[in-house]
gemmi code that builds the backbone of each chain (N, CA, C; Angstrom):
import gemmi

chains = {
    "A": [
        ("UNK", (75.063, -22.165, 60.516), (74.469, -21.984, 61.841), (75.502, -21.454, 62.828)),
        ("UNK", (75.082, -20.568, 63.693), (75.989, -19.999, 64.690), (76.088, -20.928, 65.884)),
        ("UNK", (77.055, -20.641, 66.730), (77.226, -21.458, 67.935), (76.024, -21.337, 68.855)),
        ("UNK", (75.419, -20.129, 68.871), (74.284, -19.896, 69.768), (73.156, -20.880, 69.459)),
        ("UNK", (72.993, -21.130, 68.159), (71.920, -22.046, 67.779), (72.207, -23.482, 68.195)),
        ("UNK", (73.487, -23.773, 68.330), (73.837, -25.151, 68.630), (73.978, -25.415, 70.114)),
        ("UNK", (73.879, -24.366, 70.927), (74.037, -24.566, 72.356), (72.681, -24.803, 73.011)),
        ("UNK", (72.708, -25.384, 74.184), (71.477, -25.606, 74.938), (70.686, -26.774, 74.397)),
        ("UNK", (69.554, -26.958, 74.983), (68.737, -28.105, 74.607), (67.991, -27.836, 73.308)),
        ("UNK", (67.662, -28.904, 72.634), (66.908, -28.827, 71.380), (65.416, -28.966, 71.708)),
        ("UNK", (64.741, -27.825, 71.799), (63.325, -27.831, 72.207), (62.376, -28.036, 71.027)),
        ("UNK", (62.914, -27.951, 69.818), (62.017, -27.946, 68.650), (61.153, -29.211, 68.541)),
        ("UNK", (61.728, -30.410, 68.710), (60.851, -31.599, 68.605), (59.759, -31.597, 69.657)),
        ("UNK", (60.092, -31.136, 70.868), (59.084, -31.116, 71.929), (57.974, -30.126, 71.594)),
        ("UNK", (58.384, -28.939, 71.084), (57.383, -27.946, 70.691), (56.481, -28.505, 69.593)),
        ("UNK", (57.099, -29.197, 68.644), (56.324, -29.815, 67.568), (55.325, -30.812, 68.118)),
        ("UNK", (55.799, -31.605, 69.076), (54.923, -32.598, 69.693), (53.742, -31.919, 70.386)),
        ("UNK", (54.024, -30.821, 71.099), (52.952, -30.092, 71.793), (51.946, -29.509, 70.802)),
        ("UNK", (52.457, -28.985, 69.675), (51.563, -28.418, 68.652), (50.660, -29.506, 68.087)),
        ("UNK", (51.251, -30.693, 67.855), (50.450, -31.803, 67.326), (49.387, -32.215, 68.343)),
        ("UNK", (49.771, -32.233, 69.606), (48.809, -32.575, 70.660), (47.672, -31.576, 70.712)),
        ("UNK", (47.999, -30.278, 70.572), (46.967, -29.235, 70.582), (46.028, -29.399, 69.393)),
        ("UNK", (46.579, -29.780, 68.229), (45.754, -29.972, 67.031), (44.752, -31.093, 67.269)),
        ("UNK", (45.202, -32.176, 67.875), (44.307, -33.291, 68.188), (43.264, -32.856, 69.212)),
        ("UNK", (43.709, -32.098, 70.211), (42.787, -31.626, 71.245), (41.655, -30.815, 70.648)),
        ("UNK", (41.988, -29.903, 69.735), (40.955, -29.069, 69.102), (39.980, -29.936, 68.320)),
        ("UNK", (40.534, -30.912, 67.576), (39.668, -31.806, 66.818), (38.724, -32.566, 67.732)),
        ("UNK", (39.266, -33.050, 68.837), (38.463, -33.837, 69.770), (37.292, -33.005, 70.292)),
        ("UNK", (37.584, -31.769, 70.678), (36.529, -30.874, 71.156), (35.546, -30.588, 70.032)),
        ("UNK", (36.084, -30.340, 68.822), (35.256, -29.904, 67.704), (34.252, -30.963, 67.272)),
        ("UNK", (34.607, -32.236, 67.438), (33.669, -33.272, 67.022), (32.517, -33.383, 68.008)),
        ("UNK", (32.673, -32.827, 69.191), (31.624, -32.927, 70.195), (30.816, -31.656, 70.351)),
        ("UNK", (31.401, -30.517, 70.044), (30.641, -29.275, 70.096), (31.198, -28.299, 69.071)),
        ("UNK", (30.333, -27.379, 68.601), (30.776, -26.477, 67.527), (31.918, -25.571, 67.993)),
        ("UNK", (32.946, -25.449, 67.177), (34.051, -24.548, 67.504), (34.152, -23.404, 66.507)),
        ("UNK", (33.419, -23.495, 65.411), (33.475, -22.434, 64.410), (34.682, -22.597, 63.505)),
        ("UNK", (34.708, -21.816, 62.423), (35.775, -21.956, 61.430), (37.167, -21.700, 62.002)),
        ("UNK", (37.281, -20.792, 62.981), (38.611, -20.472, 63.508), (39.220, -21.696, 64.182)),
        ("UNK", (38.419, -22.379, 64.979), (38.889, -23.584, 65.652), (39.297, -24.649, 64.663)),
        ("UNK", (38.483, -24.811, 63.633), (38.743, -25.838, 62.635), (40.057, -25.579, 61.904)),
        ("UNK", (40.242, -24.328, 61.449), (41.453, -24.030, 60.685), (42.679, -23.973, 61.570)),
        ("UNK", (42.504, -23.600, 62.850), (43.675, -23.568, 63.720), (44.179, -24.984, 63.986)),
        ("UNK", (43.280, -25.975, 63.952), (43.743, -27.352, 64.135), (44.626, -27.766, 62.961)),
        ("UNK", (44.263, -27.315, 61.770), (45.086, -27.618, 60.592), (46.423, -26.888, 60.674)),
        ("UNK", (46.368, -25.594, 61.049), (47.593, -24.792, 61.146), (48.547, -25.378, 62.182)),
        ("UNK", (47.999, -25.846, 63.308), (48.835, -26.421, 64.362), (49.511, -27.706, 63.890)),
        ("UNK", (48.784, -28.517, 63.131), (49.370, -29.757, 62.619), (50.516, -29.448, 61.664)),
        ("UNK", (50.325, -28.438, 60.810), (51.383, -28.050, 59.870), (52.579, -27.480, 60.641)),
        ("UNK", (52.288, -26.631, 61.643), (53.351, -26.069, 62.480), (54.132, -27.185, 63.162)),
        ("UNK", (53.405, -28.199, 63.643), (54.048, -29.330, 64.317), (55.027, -30.029, 63.384)),
        ("UNK", (54.624, -30.203, 62.127), (55.482, -30.878, 61.157), (56.733, -30.052, 60.869)),
        ("UNK", (56.559, -28.723, 60.768), (57.707, -27.845, 60.500), (58.691, -27.889, 61.668)),
        ("UNK", (58.166, -27.758, 62.898), (59.022, -27.789, 64.090), (59.741, -29.128, 64.198)),
        ("UNK", (59.010, -30.165, 63.903), (59.584, -31.510, 63.963), (60.747, -31.643, 62.982)),
        ("UNK", (60.508, -31.197, 61.757), (61.541, -31.290, 60.719), (62.781, -30.510, 61.134)),
        ("UNK", (62.579, -29.261, 61.583), (63.710, -28.423, 61.995), (64.444, -29.055, 63.173)),
        ("UNK", (63.666, -29.567, 64.128), (64.242, -30.139, 65.341), (65.069, -31.378, 65.050)),
        ("UNK", (64.530, -32.264, 64.247), (65.251, -33.499, 63.927), (66.483, -33.178, 63.070)),
        ("UNK", (66.328, -32.247, 62.138), (67.464, -31.845, 61.307), (68.580, -31.296, 62.191)),
        ("UNK", (68.196, -30.512, 63.185), (69.189, -29.920, 64.084), (69.876, -30.998, 64.924)),
        ("UNK", (69.078, -31.964, 65.399), (69.655, -33.046, 66.201), (70.698, -33.812, 65.397)),
        ("UNK", (70.390, -34.052, 64.136), (71.329, -34.828, 63.312), (72.549, -33.998, 62.912)),
        ("UNK", (72.337, -32.664, 62.794), (73.446, -31.799, 62.429), (74.426, -31.692, 63.595)),
        ("UNK", (73.867, -31.528, 64.812), (74.737, -31.368, 65.982), (75.167, -32.718, 66.539)),
        ("UNK", (74.468, -33.771, 66.138), (74.823, -35.100, 66.624), (74.341, -35.370, 68.029)),
        ("UNK", (73.503, -34.462, 68.557), (73.005, -34.666, 69.917), (71.507, -34.952, 69.898)),
        ("UNK", (71.093, -35.932, 70.658), (69.654, -36.236, 70.795), (69.041, -36.839, 69.545)),
        ("UNK", (69.853, -37.544, 68.775), (69.324, -38.112, 67.531), (68.204, -39.116, 67.813)),
        ("UNK", (68.464, -40.010, 68.772), (67.473, -41.065, 69.054), (66.218, -40.470, 69.692)),
        ("UNK", (66.420, -39.614, 70.706), (65.273, -39.023, 71.400), (64.415, -38.200, 70.444)),
        ("UNK", (65.071, -37.349, 69.634), (64.288, -36.497, 68.730), (63.572, -37.342, 67.684)),
        ("UNK", (64.183, -38.463, 67.294), (63.523, -39.328, 66.319), (62.296, -39.986, 66.931)),
        ("UNK", (62.427, -40.400, 68.192), (61.282, -41.019, 68.871), (60.133, -40.026, 69.010)),
        ("UNK", (60.479, -38.818, 69.496), (59.451, -37.769, 69.610), (58.857, -37.502, 68.230)),
        ("UNK", (59.748, -37.533, 67.215), (59.323, -37.282, 65.841), (58.288, -38.283, 65.358)),
        ("UNK", (58.492, -39.553, 65.650), (57.551, -40.589, 65.208), (56.181, -40.364, 65.857)),
        ("UNK", (56.205, -40.089, 67.163), (54.933, -39.853, 67.870), (54.239, -38.620, 67.292)),
        ("UNK", (55.026, -37.563, 67.034), (54.453, -36.334, 66.477), (53.850, -36.593, 65.099)),
        ("UNK", (54.554, -37.385, 64.285), (54.039, -37.706, 62.949), (52.704, -38.422, 63.046)),
        ("UNK", (52.618, -39.391, 63.949), (51.363, -40.126, 64.128), (50.250, -39.170, 64.571)),
        ("UNK", (50.583, -38.283, 65.512), (49.590, -37.329, 66.009), (49.109, -36.417, 64.882)),
        ("UNK", (50.046, -35.960, 64.051), (49.683, -35.089, 62.918), (48.799, -35.839, 61.933)),
        ("UNK", (49.162, -37.096, 61.668), (48.381, -37.904, 60.728), (46.951, -38.050, 61.243)),
        ("UNK", (46.804, -38.320, 62.530), (45.482, -38.471, 63.136), (44.684, -37.173, 63.017)),
        ("UNK", (45.365, -36.058, 63.308), (44.709, -34.758, 63.250), (44.275, -34.421, 61.821)),
        ("UNK", (45.166, -34.690, 60.852), (44.845, -34.396, 59.451), (43.727, -35.314, 58.959)),
        ("UNK", (43.734, -36.564, 59.440), (42.657, -37.481, 59.078), (41.318, -36.954, 59.606)),
        ("UNK", (41.331, -36.457, 60.853), (40.125, -35.875, 61.435), (39.650, -34.694, 60.609)),
        ("UNK", (40.596, -33.863, 60.185), (40.267, -32.684, 59.380), (39.613, -33.094, 58.064)),
        ("UNK", (40.226, -34.107, 57.439), (39.731, -34.578, 56.148), (38.358, -35.224, 56.281)),
        ("UNK", (38.192, -36.092, 57.295), (36.940, -36.834, 57.402), (35.781, -35.920, 57.793)),
        ("UNK", (36.068, -34.840, 58.539), (35.001, -33.911, 58.923), (34.452, -33.171, 57.709)),
        ("UNK", (35.249, -33.109, 56.645), (34.836, -32.354, 55.463), (34.354, -33.267, 54.341)),
        ("UNK", (34.391, -34.579, 54.591), (33.972, -35.530, 53.577), (32.454, -35.670, 53.665)),
        ("UNK", (31.730, -34.791, 53.015), (30.274, -34.784, 53.100), (29.675, -34.994, 51.717)),
        ("UNK", (28.477, -35.593, 51.661), (27.831, -35.743, 50.353), (27.501, -34.372, 49.760)),
        ("UNK", (27.374, -34.312, 48.429), (27.202, -33.008, 47.775), (25.801, -32.438, 47.998)),
        ("UNK", (24.791, -33.308, 48.174), (23.414, -32.855, 48.398), (22.947, -31.882, 47.320)),
        ("UNK", (23.338, -32.158, 46.074), (23.008, -31.224, 44.986), (21.513, -31.221, 44.670)),
        ("UNK", (20.803, -32.301, 45.048), (19.368, -32.356, 44.769), (18.529, -31.922, 45.974)),
        ("UNK", (19.178, -31.383, 47.005), (18.435, -30.919, 48.177), (17.596, -29.697, 47.797)),
        ("UNK", (16.478, -29.456, 48.509), (15.645, -28.282, 48.206), (16.452, -26.981, 48.292)),
        ("UNK", (16.269, -26.126, 47.291), (16.989, -24.853, 47.241), (16.044, -23.704, 47.608)),
        ("UNK", (16.620, -22.549, 47.909), (15.826, -21.360, 48.229), (14.871, -21.069, 47.072)),
        ("UNK", (13.598, -20.880, 47.414), (12.581, -20.617, 46.396), (11.775, -21.844, 46.028)),
        ("UNK", (12.318, -23.042, 46.342), (11.588, -24.269, 46.037), (10.695, -24.661, 47.208)),
        ("UNK", (9.692, -25.469, 46.912), (8.838, -26.040, 47.958), (9.587, -27.197, 48.632)),
        ("UNK", (9.531, -27.222, 49.950), (10.166, -28.327, 50.677), (9.291, -29.572, 50.550)),
        ("UNK", (9.869, -30.737, 50.256), (9.068, -31.969, 50.148), (8.328, -32.261, 51.452)),
        ("UNK", (7.087, -32.690, 51.319), (6.299, -32.999, 52.518), (6.811, -34.286, 53.154)),
        ("UNK", (6.502, -34.481, 54.404), (6.874, -35.720, 55.094), (5.949, -35.945, 56.270)),
        ("UNK", (5.940, -37.175, 56.746), (5.291, -37.523, 58.005), (6.272, -38.380, 58.789)),
        ("UNK", (6.563, -37.952, 60.020), (7.507, -38.705, 60.852), (6.950, -38.818, 62.269)),
        ("UNK", (7.581, -39.674, 63.056), (7.150, -39.891, 64.435), (7.899, -38.949, 65.361)),
        ("UNK", (7.156, -38.256, 66.225), (7.834, -37.365, 67.170), (8.229, -38.138, 68.442)),
        ("UNK", (8.784, -37.429, 69.425), (9.345, -38.105, 70.602), (8.268, -38.700, 71.505)),
        ("UNK", (6.985, -38.369, 71.252), (5.911, -38.960, 72.055), (5.223, -40.092, 71.296)),
        ("UNK", (5.729, -40.423, 70.098), (5.145, -41.509, 69.312), (4.045, -41.060, 68.369)),
        ("UNK", (3.796, -39.742, 68.329), (2.748, -39.203, 67.468), (3.265, -38.999, 66.041)),
        ("UNK", (2.403, -39.231, 65.038), (2.756, -38.969, 63.646), (2.587, -37.477, 63.360)),
        ("UNK", (3.610, -36.843, 62.817), (3.568, -35.405, 62.561), (3.960, -35.151, 61.108)),
        ("UNK", (3.153, -34.350, 60.391), (3.488, -34.029, 59.006), (4.024, -32.605, 58.904)),
        ("UNK", (4.758, -32.342, 57.818), (5.312, -31.000, 57.615), (4.183, -29.979, 57.500)),
        ("UNK", (3.130, -30.337, 56.762), (1.996, -29.428, 56.571), (1.418, -28.989, 57.918)),
        ("UNK", (1.331, -29.938, 58.856), (0.846, -29.619, 60.207), (1.784, -28.636, 60.902)),
        ("UNK", (3.090, -28.936, 60.813), (4.094, -28.125, 61.506), (4.082, -26.678, 61.016)),
        ("UNK", (3.836, -26.500, 59.717), (3.895, -25.163, 59.121), (2.846, -24.223, 59.709)),
        ("UNK", (1.704, -24.783, 60.127), (0.590, -23.917, 60.548), (0.169, -24.084, 62.003)),
        ("UNK", (0.533, -25.197, 62.651), (0.091, -25.428, 64.028), (0.633, -24.327, 64.940)),
        ("UNK", (-0.169, -23.869, 65.924), (0.284, -22.786, 66.812), (1.548, -23.167, 67.586)),
        ("UNK", (2.383, -22.186, 67.853), (3.579, -22.388, 68.673), (3.168, -22.575, 70.133)),
        ("UNK", (4.078, -23.059, 70.991), (3.730, -23.225, 72.413), (3.191, -21.943, 73.052)),
        ("UNK", (3.616, -20.767, 72.554), (3.128, -19.513, 73.142), (1.789, -19.077, 72.550)),
        ("UNK", (1.210, -19.922, 71.682), (-0.113, -19.645, 71.148), (-0.123, -18.914, 69.817)),
        ("UNK", (1.014, -18.280, 69.459), (1.082, -17.536, 68.205), (1.176, -18.508, 67.028)),
        ("UNK", (0.721, -18.050, 65.851), (0.882, -18.916, 64.681), (2.293, -18.721, 64.133)),
        ("UNK", (2.936, -19.792, 63.694), (4.344, -19.709, 63.293), (4.523, -18.904, 61.999)),
        ("UNK", (5.569, -18.116, 61.970), (5.917, -17.353, 60.771), (6.797, -18.209, 59.868)),
        ("UNK", (7.597, -19.026, 60.505), (8.548, -19.857, 59.756), (8.820, -21.142, 60.521)),
        ("UNK", (9.263, -22.146, 59.783), (9.647, -23.425, 60.383), (11.093, -23.715, 60.013)),
        ("UNK", (11.888, -24.018, 61.030), (13.302, -24.329, 60.782), (13.511, -25.832, 60.900)),
        ("UNK", (13.834, -26.465, 59.769), (14.145, -27.896, 59.798), (15.643, -28.050, 60.022)),
        ("UNK", (16.003, -28.726, 61.093), (17.426, -28.953, 61.398), (17.709, -30.447, 61.276)),
        ("UNK", (18.316, -30.833, 60.168), (18.755, -32.218, 60.027), (20.111, -32.343, 60.715)),
        ("UNK", (20.255, -33.376, 61.534), (21.535, -33.538, 62.229), (21.937, -35.010, 62.257)),
        ("UNK", (23.188, -35.245, 62.646), (23.776, -36.570, 62.499), (23.224, -37.592, 63.481)),
        ("UNK", (22.644, -37.124, 64.550), (22.086, -38.055, 65.516), (22.858, -38.064, 66.811)),
        ("UNK", (22.161, -38.426, 67.844), (22.711, -38.415, 69.201), (22.909, -39.865, 69.604)),
        ("UNK", (24.141, -40.279, 69.787), (24.324, -41.689, 70.165), (25.316, -41.802, 71.291)),
    ],
    "B": [
        ("UNK", (16.209, -20.943, 72.496), (14.983, -21.497, 71.919), (13.798, -20.551, 72.089)),
        ("UNK", (13.717, -19.929, 73.246), (12.674, -18.914, 73.472), (12.809, -17.805, 72.432)),
        ("UNK", (14.054, -17.547, 72.066), (14.326, -16.494, 71.084), (13.703, -16.853, 69.726)),
        ("UNK", (13.829, -18.111, 69.358), (13.213, -18.586, 68.117), (11.709, -18.401, 68.182)),
        ("UNK", (11.143, -18.830, 69.310), (9.688, -18.785, 69.448), (9.180, -17.346, 69.359)),
        ("UNK", (9.895, -16.421, 70.010), (9.424, -15.033, 69.962), (9.618, -14.437, 68.572)),
        ("UNK", (10.526, -15.031, 67.773), (10.680, -14.594, 66.383), (9.666, -15.303, 65.484)),
        ("UNK", (8.801, -16.144, 66.076), (7.780, -16.850, 65.303), (8.316, -18.051, 64.557)),
        ("UNK", (9.449, -18.584, 65.031), (10.076, -19.706, 64.328), (9.869, -20.999, 65.109)),
        ("UNK", (9.338, -21.995, 64.424), (9.238, -23.327, 65.030), (10.465, -24.128, 64.613)),
        ("UNK", (11.230, -24.570, 65.615), (12.412, -25.385, 65.327), (12.033, -26.860, 65.361)),
        ("UNK", (12.481, -27.589, 64.354), (12.199, -29.021, 64.242), (13.510, -29.747, 63.976)),
        ("UNK", (13.866, -30.666, 64.868), (15.110, -31.413, 64.705), (14.810, -32.784, 64.119)),
        ("UNK", (15.595, -33.192, 63.123), (15.341, -34.450, 62.413), (16.625, -35.275, 62.349)),
        ("UNK", (16.530, -36.534, 62.747), (17.678, -37.437, 62.635), (17.175, -38.871, 62.533)),
        ("UNK", (18.117, -39.813, 62.442), (17.752, -41.229, 62.360), (17.419, -41.808, 63.739)),
        ("UNK", (17.629, -41.017, 64.784), (17.425, -41.538, 66.139), (15.960, -41.898, 66.401)),
        ("UNK", (15.749, -42.876, 67.273), (14.403, -43.353, 67.588), (13.665, -42.324, 68.450)),
        ("UNK", (12.319, -42.385, 68.456), (11.547, -41.491, 69.323), (12.002, -41.594, 70.775)),
        ("UNK", (12.368, -42.803, 71.221), (12.799, -42.979, 72.598), (14.114, -42.239, 72.858)),
        ("UNK", (15.073, -42.375, 71.943), (16.348, -41.648, 72.070), (16.094, -40.149, 72.128)),
        ("UNK", (15.188, -39.685, 71.253), (14.860, -38.257, 71.218), (14.216, -37.798, 72.517)),
        ("UNK", (13.308, -38.635, 73.053), (12.642, -38.285, 74.304), (13.671, -38.184, 75.432)),
        ("UNK", (14.636, -39.130, 75.441), (15.678, -39.111, 76.476), (16.549, -37.862, 76.357)),
        ("UNK", (16.919, -37.523, 75.099), (17.750, -36.346, 74.870), (17.028, -35.076, 75.317)),
        ("UNK", (15.744, -34.987, 74.970), (14.966, -33.789, 75.315), (14.894, -33.616, 76.829)),
        ("UNK", (14.698, -34.748, 77.512), (14.590, -34.716, 78.967), (15.931, -34.289, 79.579)),
        ("UNK", (17.005, -34.904, 79.067), (18.337, -34.665, 79.607), (18.777, -33.218, 79.361)),
        ("UNK", (18.535, -32.730, 78.133), (19.040, -31.412, 77.763), (18.004, -30.309, 77.966)),
        ("UNK", (16.772, -30.695, 78.302), (15.729, -29.698, 78.525), (15.212, -29.052, 77.249)),
        ("UNK", (15.368, -29.742, 76.104), (14.872, -29.195, 74.837), (13.356, -29.328, 74.780)),
        ("UNK", (12.686, -28.297, 74.261), (11.233, -28.349, 74.166), (10.752, -28.368, 72.724)),
        ("UNK", (11.657, -28.174, 71.752), (11.195, -28.151, 70.362), (10.955, -29.574, 69.854)),
        ("UNK", (10.377, -29.646, 68.668), (9.950, -30.939, 68.126), (11.136, -31.764, 67.621)),
        ("UNK", (11.182, -33.025, 67.997), (12.185, -33.958, 67.475), (11.474, -35.034, 66.661)),
        ("UNK", (11.892, -35.219, 65.428), (11.275, -36.227, 64.569), (12.286, -37.315, 64.212)),
        ("UNK", (11.759, -38.531, 64.083), (12.600, -39.693, 63.802), (12.446, -40.151, 62.358)),
        ("UNK", (13.566, -40.381, 61.720), (13.569, -40.915, 60.352), (14.509, -42.117, 60.319)),
        ("UNK", (14.127, -43.205, 61.043), (15.053, -44.331, 61.221), (15.438, -45.013, 59.901)),
        ("UNK", (14.550, -44.973, 58.906), (14.860, -45.641, 57.624), (15.395, -44.662, 56.578)),
        ("UNK", (15.763, -43.464, 56.997), (16.347, -42.396, 56.170), (15.483, -42.064, 54.946)),
        ("UNK", (14.174, -42.303, 55.071), (13.274, -42.050, 53.951), (13.218, -40.557, 53.608)),
        ("UNK", (12.991, -39.736, 54.636), (12.887, -38.288, 54.421), (14.276, -37.701, 54.139)),
        ("UNK", (15.277, -38.237, 54.841), (16.655, -37.764, 54.642), (17.056, -37.954, 53.177)),
        ("UNK", (16.642, -39.072, 52.584), (16.925, -39.317, 51.158), (16.130, -38.353, 50.281)),
        ("UNK", (14.863, -38.110, 50.670), (14.005, -37.212, 49.885), (14.620, -35.805, 49.831)),
        ("UNK", (15.329, -35.428, 50.870), (15.981, -34.117, 50.929), (17.432, -34.191, 50.438)),
        ("UNK", (17.836, -35.340, 49.929), (19.198, -35.574, 49.413), (20.274, -35.223, 50.450)),
        ("UNK", (20.082, -35.732, 51.657), (21.022, -35.428, 52.739), (21.692, -36.687, 53.282)),
        ("UNK", (21.499, -37.816, 52.578), (22.020, -39.080, 53.110), (23.546, -39.072, 53.126)),
        ("UNK", (24.085, -39.385, 54.282), (25.540, -39.549, 54.415), (25.775, -41.031, 54.679)),
        ("UNK", (26.113, -41.732, 53.603), (26.212, -43.191, 53.670), (27.312, -43.653, 54.609)),
        ("UNK", (26.959, -44.575, 55.500), (27.955, -45.232, 56.342), (28.675, -44.329, 57.325)),
        ("UNK", (28.154, -43.122, 57.568), (28.876, -42.175, 58.433), (28.489, -42.324, 59.905)),
        ("UNK", (27.490, -43.141, 60.176), (27.045, -43.322, 61.555), (27.811, -44.427, 62.255)),
        ("UNK", (27.454, -44.691, 63.521), (28.124, -45.772, 64.238), (27.877, -47.113, 63.558)),
        ("UNK", (28.889, -47.949, 63.517), (28.836, -49.267, 62.859), (28.400, -49.161, 61.397)),
        ("UNK", (28.782, -48.090, 60.742), (28.525, -47.963, 59.303), (27.086, -47.689, 58.928)),
        ("UNK", (26.271, -47.248, 59.891), (24.886, -46.909, 59.563), (24.832, -45.646, 58.719)),
        ("UNK", (23.792, -45.580, 57.878), (23.559, -44.353, 57.113), (22.906, -43.333, 58.039)),
        ("UNK", (23.356, -42.082, 57.945), (22.770, -41.014, 58.761), (22.536, -39.789, 57.886)),
        ("UNK", (22.025, -38.734, 58.508), (21.853, -37.476, 57.790), (23.122, -36.647, 57.917)),
        ("UNK", (23.472, -35.920, 56.860), (24.506, -34.900, 56.998), (23.850, -33.697, 57.684)),
        ("UNK", (24.622, -32.825, 58.321), (23.996, -31.648, 58.925), (23.510, -30.686, 57.837)),
        ("UNK", (22.286, -30.189, 57.993), (21.736, -29.212, 57.053), (20.542, -28.531, 57.709)),
        ("UNK", (20.331, -27.261, 57.361), (19.202, -26.519, 57.914), (18.411, -25.858, 56.797)),
        ("UNK", (17.088, -25.890, 56.923), (16.182, -25.258, 55.962), (15.206, -24.388, 56.738)),
        ("UNK", (15.082, -23.141, 56.334), (14.063, -22.261, 56.917), (12.931, -22.135, 55.905)),
        ("UNK", (11.730, -22.543, 56.334), (10.573, -22.525, 55.437), (9.587, -21.463, 55.891)),
        ("UNK", (8.941, -20.810, 54.931), (7.848, -19.911, 55.312), (6.579, -20.741, 55.502)),
        ("UNK", (5.467, -20.087, 55.836), (4.271, -20.860, 56.213), (3.661, -21.605, 55.030)),
        ("UNK", (4.085, -21.274, 53.793), (3.586, -22.022, 52.638), (4.473, -23.229, 52.339)),
        ("UNK", (5.560, -23.381, 53.093), (6.454, -24.519, 52.880), (7.547, -24.237, 51.864)),
        ("UNK", (7.666, -22.967, 51.453), (8.719, -22.603, 50.502), (10.025, -22.338, 51.261)),
        ("UNK", (11.131, -22.848, 50.693), (12.441, -22.682, 51.332), (12.870, -21.225, 51.215)),
        ("UNK", (13.242, -20.599, 52.343), (13.665, -19.196, 52.327), (15.136, -19.027, 52.666)),
        ("UNK", (15.716, -20.014, 53.265), (17.128, -19.935, 53.669), (17.629, -21.351, 53.887)),
        ("UNK", (18.853, -21.629, 53.466), (19.429, -22.951, 53.712), (20.847, -22.805, 54.239)),
        ("UNK", (21.310, -23.843, 54.867), (22.703, -23.878, 55.298), (23.200, -25.314, 55.198)),
        ("UNK", (24.205, -25.509, 54.359), (24.851, -26.818, 54.244), (26.296, -26.640, 54.676)),
        ("UNK", (26.628, -27.155, 55.834), (28.002, -26.977, 56.291), (28.957, -27.796, 55.416)),
        ("UNK", (30.184, -27.302, 55.279), (31.198, -28.058, 54.533), (32.058, -28.868, 55.475)),
        ("UNK", (31.787, -28.717, 56.755), (32.628, -29.346, 57.762), (31.744, -29.652, 58.959)),
        ("UNK", (31.676, -30.923, 59.351), (30.737, -31.252, 60.427), (31.120, -30.599, 61.739)),
        ("UNK", (32.342, -30.021, 61.798), (32.749, -29.355, 63.034), (32.307, -27.896, 63.064)),
        ("UNK", (31.783, -27.395, 61.924), (31.304, -26.005, 61.864), (29.783, -26.025, 61.768)),
        ("UNK", (29.127, -25.421, 62.725), (27.662, -25.419, 62.704), (27.130, -23.997, 62.612)),
        ("UNK", (25.875, -23.852, 62.123), (25.385, -22.505, 61.840), (25.156, -21.701, 63.109)),
        ("UNK", (25.188, -20.405, 62.944), (24.941, -19.517, 64.072), (23.472, -19.134, 64.085)),
        ("UNK", (22.907, -19.145, 65.293), (21.481, -18.870, 65.445), (21.131, -17.486, 64.909)),
        ("UNK", (22.073, -16.530, 65.072), (21.771, -15.144, 64.656), (21.504, -15.069, 63.150)),
        ("UNK", (22.296, -15.852, 62.409), (22.166, -15.866, 60.955), (20.764, -16.323, 60.545)),
        ("UNK", (20.330, -17.393, 61.212), (19.036, -17.966, 60.921), (17.912, -17.005, 61.326)),
        ("UNK", (18.069, -16.365, 62.497), (17.039, -15.438, 62.982), (16.910, -14.238, 62.048)),
        ("UNK", (18.033, -13.798, 61.497), (18.001, -12.687, 60.550), (17.208, -13.078, 59.308)),
        ("UNK", (17.394, -14.324, 58.855), (16.640, -14.811, 57.690), (15.150, -14.888, 58.018)),
        ("UNK", (14.845, -15.286, 59.258), (13.433, -15.401, 59.676), (12.791, -14.031, 59.723)),
        ("UNK", (13.552, -13.005, 60.142), (12.995, -11.651, 60.246), (12.656, -11.092, 58.883)),
        ("UNK", (13.388, -11.601, 57.854), (13.154, -11.106, 56.498), (11.829, -11.624, 55.935)),
        ("UNK", (11.271, -12.658, 56.557), (9.976, -13.191, 56.114), (8.873, -12.355, 56.760)),
        ("UNK", (7.950, -11.888, 55.917), (6.880, -11.047, 56.455), (5.887, -11.864, 57.290)),
    ],
}
model = gemmi.Model(1)
for chain_id, residues in chains.items():
    chain = gemmi.Chain(chain_id)
    for i, (resn, *xyz) in enumerate(residues, 1):
        res = gemmi.Residue()
        res.name, res.seqid = resn, gemmi.SeqId(i, " ")
        for name, pos in zip(("N", "CA", "C"), xyz):
            atom = gemmi.Atom()
            atom.name, atom.element = name, gemmi.Element(name[0])
            atom.pos, atom.b_iso = gemmi.Position(*pos), 0.0
            res.add_atom(atom)
        chain.add_residue(res)
    model.add_chain(chain)
structure = gemmi.Structure()
structure.add_model(model)
structure.setup_entities()
């Protein structure tokens, strides 16, 4: 390492910490509203970047002998933040296989459920009942979702 | 949502939430499409979408999934996300709906 690298403050642990914070921030937003694949993968990339910066920063602190305690403290917090972010990444992708779900070309299983006004509604009804604009429906989109709580 | 309707698509949202929760959500968010309740995950199981223990306090809920059916009830398009943070784009679904005569 050159002298230039050893002079000035060691910003690497702080940068790592900021990257880890950004990764958590993206995850937090993503669990509440769709961010798309770019947002999802950037949270993973940021967590990995945070770990790399942290490693380089702490290694540098120990090599130069300056800021060993501070960089280690920042390092522990960054590690926890990365772990949380990676856990979020993993748990968001832990989904059942749904291998027996209806496939394209198959008939969708019929059902009867209660709507928001307390009325019983069947799939057969939904397929043919007129739309609010009076037209007969061409297609029905079933959106299963996790629930609003 | 108007876009769906003009494409001849009826949107139906299904979850474990109660009719009352759905009514509150519709009022709050101004949604006009149909919300159906499957509190005992009967239909969710029939569609093999049960996500065990993934809800609050370990309740079973539905995984996110979308099915586009034609008027005979045949599945014409599906979407199973691999990540609950990634949700389908309306344009994709509308394109599938346009392909149905």
